[in-house]
N, C-alpha and C positions, 0 to 999 in steps of 0.2 A: 538209582537218580541221581542226577548231580545237587548239590545245595549252592549252587554260584549259576549267577545268571551269566546270559551273554558276554556281559559288559563287565564280567569280573566279579562283581558286585555281590555279598552273599543275601541270601535267601532268608527272607521272614521263615521262623522254622512252623509259625501257624499255620503260613501259606501253605508250606510245604505237607502238610499234613494234608490240611483243607483239599492238595492237590492230586494226594492219593486217594482220598476216600472220597472224593469225590466222583470217581469215575463211576460209569454205569460197573453193574456187577459185582465192584469190591466190596460194598457195605456187606453182601449179602453169602460171598464167598468167605470173607474173614467172621461173618459169624455161623458157617456152616463148621469149620475148624473150632470156633469155639466150643461150638456144644456138644461136637462129635470129635476134635480132636486129632485123629487122624483120615482119611477119606483117599483112597484111588481115584485117580480122575474118572473113569466111568462114572461113579457112587455120585461124586461131586457134582458132574454134567446133570446125572437124574436127580437130585435131589432138589438143584437148584429151579429147573425144571417143574418140578411135581410139589416143591413147598411155594415158588412164586408165580405160580401159572404163567409164567412165560418162555418163552425157546431162545436158549442159548444155543449157539453153534457151538460144536466141538474148538472153532479155530480162535472166537473170538474168548472164548473161555481158554485157552493156549497161551493166548494174547496177555489176556488179562495174570494167571500164574506166574507169567515171565515176568511182569512187569513187580507184580510182587516179592518173589524171586529177587529180581534186580536190589528190590528194595530192602531186603533183608528180613522183611515182615512174616516169610516161610521158606519152609525147607521143601524140598523136592526128594523124594528117594526111589531110586528104579528097583524094583522090586525082581522083579523078573524079565531075562533079556530077551524069552524067546517069543516071539511073535502068538497074540501080541501084544508088544512090554505091558508089565503091569506100574504105573509108577502111585507111589503114596505121596500127598502133604501134608502138613501141620505147620502148626506156629511155632516164630520162634520166642526166646524172650520178648523182642520189640513187640511183635505181631500177637502173644499175652499182653501185653501191655494196653492195648487198645481197647479191651476190657474196659477201664478208667471212663476212658474218651467217650464210647459208646453209654454207658450210665449215665454221664451227666450228660449227655446229649438226649437219652430218652429222658429224664429228671428236666428240663428244660423243655420239652415238648411235652410232658403231661404238664406243666405247670402253663407254657404260652399258647399251648395247639388244643387246649379243652379237652386233651383225649384222657378221660377217663378210665376206661374200658379197653381192652384189645381189640382192635379191629381190622388187622393183618388179617392174610390169609393162611400164611403161612404159622404153621404151630413151630417153626424151630427160629422164626424172626426175633431181631434184636431183645425183642419184647423177654420173650425164652434163654437166650443164652448171658444173660449179663440183669445182675441186680439193678433196678432205679437208683441211683446217685440223688437228694435231694437239693434239687439246684441253689434251693437258698441258704440251706447249711452249707453247700459249698461256697457262697459266697461268702456266709460268714468266718470259712477257715483263710481264705483272701484278705479279709480284712485285717487278720492280727497279727499278720506277716507284711514285713518292708518288701518292697517287688527285688523279687532276686534280680540281681543284671551281675552278670560275667564278662571279666575282659578276655580279649583273644587268645590271651596266652593261659587265663587258666579254662578255658574252655579246651586249649589245645595241649595244657597239662592232663585234664581230665580222663581223655580218652587214651 
């Protein structure tokens, strides 16, 4: 995924994350990989259908996985070239870092969504793949620091 707009201006980092995580099926795919670490395509397809009670087509799952791979959130490994081809997926370090995001989202939802107990149909939902991060404590951590602002040169030198 590109980090620049059509006009060549840099996109907001938060909006880029929302664009990725806001796509249908992406949170479920990421949660399954957070919970299980590595999954074959067919197992991932089966787990999503079984755990979330919705049917996802192989084509839609394939497109979502391709987008996650292009975003460097997951890796794709061909395990067997024999037909049918066996492909295994796992999270990259960048993908694993999303557990913090999910933990904060879970904490925000617990506070403001008035959800005190698990209501999800799935056992492996975000509730079980990440711990809740208390949103009030996270907010206090932000108050302790000055806003972090990087110049374009600092960002370029850090990569």
